C-alpha positions, 0 to 999 in steps of 0.5 A: 581116331576111334570107332564108338558102339552105338549107345543102344548096343546090345549085351553079350547075353542079348545076342543069344547062342553064336555058331562060329563058322570055320573049317568048310571044305575049301583049299584054305581050311586050315586057316579058317579053323585057326581064324574061327578058333581065335574068334571063338576065344575072343567071343567067350572072353566077351561072355557070348555064348558061342560054339564051333560050327563046321560045316563040313561036319555037320548039317547045316540045318542044324544051324538054326539052333542058333540065334546068329553066326559069326562067319570065319570060313575062308575062300570058296563056300565061305566068302563067295555069298554061298554061305550068306545066301543059305544063312539067309535061306535059313533066317540066321543072321550073320556076320559081315557082307551080304550075298552080293558083297561076298560074291563080288569080293571073292571074284577078282575080275568082277571086283576089278571090272567095277573098279575100272568103270568108275574110275579107281585105279587098278593093274591091267589085266587079261583073262585066259582059258588056256596056256596057250592064250598067255603070249597075248597077255605077255605082248600087252603086260610085259614082264614081270606079271602075276598069275592068279586064280579068279576066284581063291584066297591067301594067295593060294595058286598065285605066282609072280612070273618073270620070264616065260621059263615061269609060265608053265608053273604058273598056269599049272598053280592057278589053273588048279583052282578054276578054268579061268586064270587072271594075269595082272600087270605087276606094280613094283612097290610098297605093299599096303593093306587096309582094314575096314570095320564098320564104315571106317578105315583102321591104320594102314599096314605096310607089309615087308616080306623076304620072299617075292611077294605077300604068299600063302607061307609069308602071310601065315608061316613066315616070322620074318614077315613084318607089319609096319604100323604106322605104315610110314605114310603121311597123313595126307597120303594115310587119308588118301589110301583110306578113302580109296579102300572105302571107295573100292570096299563099297563099290562091290557092296561089301559091309560091316568088316573086311580088308583092302590090299594096295600097292603103291608104285614107284611114283607113288600111285596107288593101286587096288589089287582086291577086297577081302570080306572074311580077312585071316584072324589069325596070330599072323593076320592083319586086321587084328594088328590093325585094330590094335593099333587103334586101340581095339583088342582083339575081343573087343575087334571080334564082338563089334564084327559080331554085332554086324550080324544085326544087318542080317536079321530075318527073323 
């Protein structure tokens, strides 16, 4: 499968001056800076006039001097619709999902509620507002289970819990990122991710880690993490997971590009975990790896993402 550009694609010069938004204030600042620098380099390779723009260091009003924004901000403030809404109010076109898709993608609970409402599979869950409510979740879900912040990325604050002894540390880790905590049934099996670019799914990746799950260290620091491309799924199963990922992505009004994380249980049933509307773009990241498997270089991938800013042209 190839993803073709439309015949009227603009030239790099016609894209004007591009601000690559990176850094920011979230707990994922370090990864955002790495993603942003990788995207900036790729845009320069394509001949795009682009420069770094860290909204934690510059007044956002300054972005009006640019023709469009490439969003490489991760976490709250970057993936949750906040920067998207600000850019819309300033009249600056931007990459990726709009305000609604970004906000829903960042909110694990709202995403899961939408998927369940339309019949898409996602693990059972509880939302806790205090440590004392854990007993109900344990009775309903059993062990093992996952404890996660409702609105955080890169698996920050996420912990797999195998027994009552670990609940206190899990609550402390997740609640540090917000007042509400998601407790989710653990799906035992293979972990997959499906990258999406302009309405089409790229080849799935099966993720193999030496830790208990694909946590922050496994994502960005652990060289023992393995990304299997092709993932080993049959052609029929590959089609199934691609269709599921696209359905999940579209259901929350995400658009442009992103990534959907999926688990397969022992029976082979796929389960949706979450959508990432501004996934990592570092040398350890999954979207560039999926694109490479499709024959799309990093510079071409970033260029195609930049072209998604055309859907948010307010001028």
